[in-house]
C-alpha positions as CSV (number, residue, x, y, z in Angstrom):
1,M,56.7,76.0,109.3
2,S,58.1,76.6,105.9
3,D,58.4,73.1,104.4
4,T,57.5,72.9,100.8
5,F,54.7,70.4,100.1
6,N,55.8,67.8,97.6
7,N,55.1,64.7,99.7
8,T,52.6,63.2,97.3
9,L,54.9,63.3,94.2
10,D,56.3,59.9,94.8
11,V,53.0,58.1,95.7
12,V,52.3,55.3,93.2
13,R,49.1,56.2,91.5
14,T,46.8,54.1,89.3
15,T,45.6,55.1,85.9
16,P,42.2,56.7,86.1
17,R,39.1,54.9,84.6
18,T,38.1,56.7,81.5
19,Y,34.8,56.9,79.7
20,S,33.9,58.1,76.2
21,F,33.1,61.6,77.6
22,T,36.3,61.8,79.7
23,K,38.8,60.4,77.2
24,P,39.6,63.8,75.5
25,F,40.5,65.3,78.9
26,W,42.9,62.4,79.8
27,E,44.4,62.1,76.3
28,A,45.3,65.8,76.4
29,T,47.2,65.3,79.6
30,R,49.7,63.1,77.6
31,D,50.9,66.4,76.1
32,K,50.4,68.3,79.4
33,K,47.4,70.2,78.1
34,V,44.3,71.2,80.0
35,M,41.1,70.6,78.1
36,L,37.6,71.6,79.3
37,Q,34.2,71.0,77.9
38,Y,32.6,74.1,76.5
39,C,28.9,74.7,75.9
40,P,28.6,76.7,72.7
41,Q,25.0,77.6,73.3
42,T,25.7,79.3,76.7
43,G,29.4,80.2,76.2
44,Q,30.3,78.5,79.5
45,Y,32.9,75.9,80.5
46,Q,32.1,72.9,82.7
47,F,34.2,70.6,84.7
48,F,34.2,67.6,85.5
49,P,33.5,66.0,82.1
50,R,30.0,64.9,81.5
51,P,28.1,63.5,78.5
52,V,25.8,66.5,78.4
53,S,25.9,70.2,79.1
54,V,25.0,71.1,82.7
55,F,23.5,74.3,81.3
56,T,21.3,73.0,78.6
57,G,21.2,69.2,78.8
58,K,22.3,68.9,75.2
59,T,25.2,66.8,73.9
60,N,26.7,69.5,71.6
61,L,29.7,70.1,73.9
62,E,33.1,71.1,72.4
63,W,36.5,70.5,73.9
64,R,38.7,73.5,74.2
65,E,42.3,73.9,75.4
66,V,42.8,76.3,78.2
67,K,45.9,77.5,80.0
68,G,44.9,76.0,83.3
69,L,45.6,79.2,85.2
70,G,43.5,80.0,88.2
71,E,43.4,80.9,91.9
72,V,43.0,79.1,95.2
73,F,39.4,79.3,96.2
74,T,39.9,77.3,99.4
75,Y,42.4,74.8,100.8
76,T,43.2,72.4,103.6
77,V,46.4,70.8,104.9
78,A,46.0,67.1,105.2
79,I,47.8,65.8,108.3
80,M,46.3,62.3,108.3
81,A,45.6,60.1,105.3
82,R,44.7,56.6,104.2
83,P,46.8,54.5,101.9
84,P,48.3,55.2,99.5
85,F,48.9,58.7,101.1
86,S,49.5,57.5,104.7
87,G,53.0,58.4,105.6
88,E,53.1,61.2,103.0
89,T,51.5,63.9,105.1
90,P,51.3,66.8,105.3
91,F,50.0,67.8,101.9
92,L,47.9,70.5,100.4
93,I,44.4,69.9,98.9
94,A,42.8,72.9,97.3
95,T,39.8,73.9,95.3
96,I,41.1,75.8,92.3
97,T,38.9,78.2,90.4
98,L,40.3,78.3,86.8
99,D,40.1,81.6,84.9
100,E,37.3,80.0,82.8
101,G,35.1,79.8,85.9
102,V,35.2,76.1,86.7
103,N,36.4,74.6,90.0
104,M,38.8,71.7,90.3
105,V,39.9,69.9,93.5
106,S,43.6,68.9,93.4
107,N,46.9,69.0,95.2
108,V,49.1,72.1,95.3
109,I,52.8,71.3,95.1
110,N,56.0,73.3,95.3
111,C,54.3,75.5,97.9
112,A,55.1,76.2,101.6
113,V,52.4,76.3,104.2
114,D,53.2,79.9,104.9
115,Q,52.9,80.7,101.2
116,I,49.4,79.1,100.4
117,A,46.6,81.6,100.6
118,I,43.1,82.0,99.3
119,G,43.3,84.0,96.1
120,M,46.9,82.8,95.3
121,R,47.5,82.5,91.6
122,V,48.4,78.9,90.4
123,K,49.4,77.2,87.2
124,P,49.3,73.6,86.1
125,A,51.9,71.1,87.2
126,W,51.9,67.4,86.2
127,I,52.5,64.0,87.8
128,P,53.2,61.2,85.4
129,L,50.8,58.2,85.5
130,P,51.7,54.6,84.4
131,D,49.8,54.8,81.1
132,G,51.6,57.9,79.8
133,T,48.9,60.3,80.9
134,N,49.6,62.9,83.6
135,L,47.7,63.9,86.7
136,L,46.9,67.6,86.8
137,V,48.0,69.3,90.0
138,F,48.8,72.9,90.7
139,E,51.8,75.0,91.8
140,P,52.2,78.7,92.6
141,E,52.1,80.7,89.3
142,G,55.6,82.2,89.9
143,E,57.3,78.8,90.3
144,G,59.4,77.0,87.7
């Protein structure tokens, strides 16, 4: 099987609910930028966005732009799905470990099932959302 997984690109997606502590992440996606929260006290990044540092419990977090490069930590091929993804299978779901040390769960696109592998390098790709923000997904680093 060597089909490239792009099935979910045409799924109609809703705009995510934002909170004061997630707004910088979503606003940056308008410009296709990856922003992570950074704890200046410990020198570590965290994801998903939270109102406080998971390392110190303090609110002194900074937002820093990162390249969004990383590698596949683990993955699965979805062969069954509920709406709105039913009828769009198969597709790849992966946990991506960014170079900054945080994990993100997302789709991997532009990738064939015989290409996906644990440790494969990936880069950001973007799916437009109705409000002008973009959904962060990933593709093999050598693509496009």
